[in-house]
N, C-alpha and C positions, 0 to 999 in steps of 0.2 A: 503494500500500499503506499509506503514511504517513497517508493520509486516514482510515483506520479508527481511527487513534488520536487523533483530533481532540478537543480538550477534554479530554484524559486527566488533567493535572495539577489542573485544577479540580474534576474528577469525583471524584479520589482526596481531594481535600480535602473535598469535599461528603459523601463517605461517611463519613469519619472526624467531620466535624462534626455529622452527622445521627445516625448509628448509636451513638456514645458517650453523648451526652446522651439519646437516647431509651431505650437500655437501662437507663442509669442512674435515670431517672425511672420506668421501668416497675418496677424492683426496688423503689424507694421506695414507691410508689403500691400495689403487690400486697402488701408488708410492712405497710403502714399498713392495709390491707384486712383482712388477716388477723387482726391484732389488734383492729379494730374489730367483727368480727363472730365470732360462735361458732363453733367447727370445722364442726360439721355444715352450718350454713348456707354456709360459705365453700367447703367441699367440694362441695356440691351444686351451686352456682352459680359455682364457680371459672371455667368458660369465659367467662360474662358478665362477671364482674369482670375477666378478662384483656382482654376487649373494650374496656371501660370505661377500664382502667389503659393499655393500648395506645393507645387513641385520643389521651388526654391526653398521654402520653408523646411520641406522633408529633406532636403539635402544638409541644411543647417544642423538640423536635429540629428541626422546620422553621423555626420563628422565627429559631433560631440559625444554621443553614445555608443559608437561602434565598440570601442573595448568591451563594454558591458555585454555587447550581443555576442562577442567571441567567447567571453566567459561563460555565458549562458549556455550556448551551444557544446562547449567543452564538458561542462557538467552533465548535461542531458546525455551526451554521446559517451562518457566514459563508462566502460564495463568493470569487472572484477577481475584482479584486486584494483581499487581505485588508485588514481595515480594523484588526485587532488583531495585532500582530507577537509579542507575548508576554503573559503573565498581568499584570504589572505596568503594562504599556502599556495594557490593557483596563481595568483599575481606575481608571487615570489619565483615559482618554479618555472612560469612561462617566461618572465623577463629575463633570467639568468641562463636557461637552456637554450632558449629561442630568440632572445633580443626583444627590444621596444616594438620593433616593427610587427611582431607576432601580434600584437593586439590589434593591428590593422589588416590582418588577413582577409580576404574576401572582401576587401573595401571597394574594387572595382565593380563587380557585379552588384555588391550592396547599393552603389551609388545608381547604378544603372536601374536597379529595382525600385529604389525609395523614391526617386524623382517621379516617374510616372504613378506608383502606387499612392505617394501622398497626394499628388495632382488630381489622381482620378476619385480619392475618396472625398476631397473637397468638392471637386465637380458633382460627384453624385449626390452629395450632401445638400448642396444647392438645389438641384434639380428635385429631388425628392421632396424637400420643404416647400418648394414650389408647387409641386403637384399637391401637397398637403393642403396648402391654402385653397388651391382652386376646387378640391373636393369638400373642403370645410366653407367653401363660399365666404372667405373672409379676406380682407384687405391685408397684403403682407406688411409685416412691423418688425422692428429690431428685436422685439421680445419673442423668444421662442419657447415654448413651454416643456414641461417634463415629457408628456407623452410623444409629443412631436420630435424631440431632441433625441431620445432613447431609440424610437423606431427608426427615423431616417439615418441615424448615425450607425445604428446596426446594420441597416440594409446597405448604406453606402460603403462602410468598411468591407462587407462580405463581398459586395460586387466587385470592388477593386482587386480584393484578393483573388477572386476568380480568374480575373482577366491577366494578372501578372504573376500567378504562383510560380510558374516554372524557375524564374529568376530567384525567386526565394530559395527553392530547393538548391540551385547551384551554387549560391551565396554561401548556405549551410555547409555543402560538401567542400568548398574550399577552405572553410574556417577550421576545420577539424585535420588539415593538412599539417604534418609534422606531429601527429597525435596520435599515430599507429599502434604504439605499443599497449595504450588503454583499450584498444578496439580489437585486439586480437581473438578475445573470446566471442566475438560477433562473427569470426568466419575471414573470409577473404577481405584483405584491406587494399584499395584501390588509390593509386597515387596521380594526381592530375598536374600537368604543366603550367597550367592558367585556365582562365575563363573558356576560351574555344575549345582546348583540349577536353575539359571537363563536359562540355555539351555534347562532343563528337563521340567521346567515349561512353558516356551514359546511353546515347541513342543507339550505339553499336553492340554494347554488351547486355544492355538491359530493355532495349526497345523505347521508342519514342513515349510510349504511355507512362514509362517510368518517370519522366519529368513531373507527373502529376501525383507521384507517390505521397501519399500523406494529406491529400488536399482537403478532405473531409472534416478532420480534426482542426486543420488550420482555418477552414473557413469559419468553423464554429467558434474557434477562439476569436477570430477578427471580428464576427457578429457581436460577441458579448461584450470584447473590449472596446470597439468602436462605439457602440451605444453609451457605455460607461464614460469614455474619453469624451464625447461630445456634449453629454449631459452635463459633465463637471466643466466643460468649456462655456457652454450656455449660461449656466449659473453662474460663474464667475463673471462672465461678461454683463450678466443682469445686475449683479451686485454692485459693479463699477458704474454702470448706467445710473442706477438709483442713487449712489452717492454723488455722482456728478449733477443730476437732476435736483438733488436735495441741497446742493450749495448754491 
């Protein structure tokens, strides 16, 4: 049962280190875009502006949080006997055995994955909240309630994950390179020379369908995480708007 919580601590650190900067940069970028473009243009192209802003915000969050992603993946991937006994031990072992660059393994496919994934998530979120307003026959406002943010955030995040999932799998495969000793108990360990070699090797050895291994649990995770993230984001924005209006 404990195995279901492997890598939980670095995963929580990853979530905070990624989401907080991502939403902060997204707010700054969309605010700058609203000032740069006239109201009619911004309103008409808001979904695409959210895609572009979300993509750039996702990259910023990724660069900040990627070391936690590597640690999370290493903890989940290690077999028995364990190589890492704790988070500090993992940081120490990786740094002295593989060097500081090891914390950014898989960064290139992660960036290729993170930009469209974040962009699509914000794009879908805007589209779904717009449809929500149409179905509810209400005028769109800045204030988005709990049912709307939870539902639209969940579906938007799951939708983006469905579109971009193979890149997530490739990123994780590359993150466990140099970590073969801890994975011997799982059977054959394949080494990849880079992103392209990883894609070609998986397609040849396992078939193209293997690029979608683990899709269902990953989509479920994105569904839950996306709903909570956007609900937290909207509630935080609502508090700041209330404080601004009250002053």
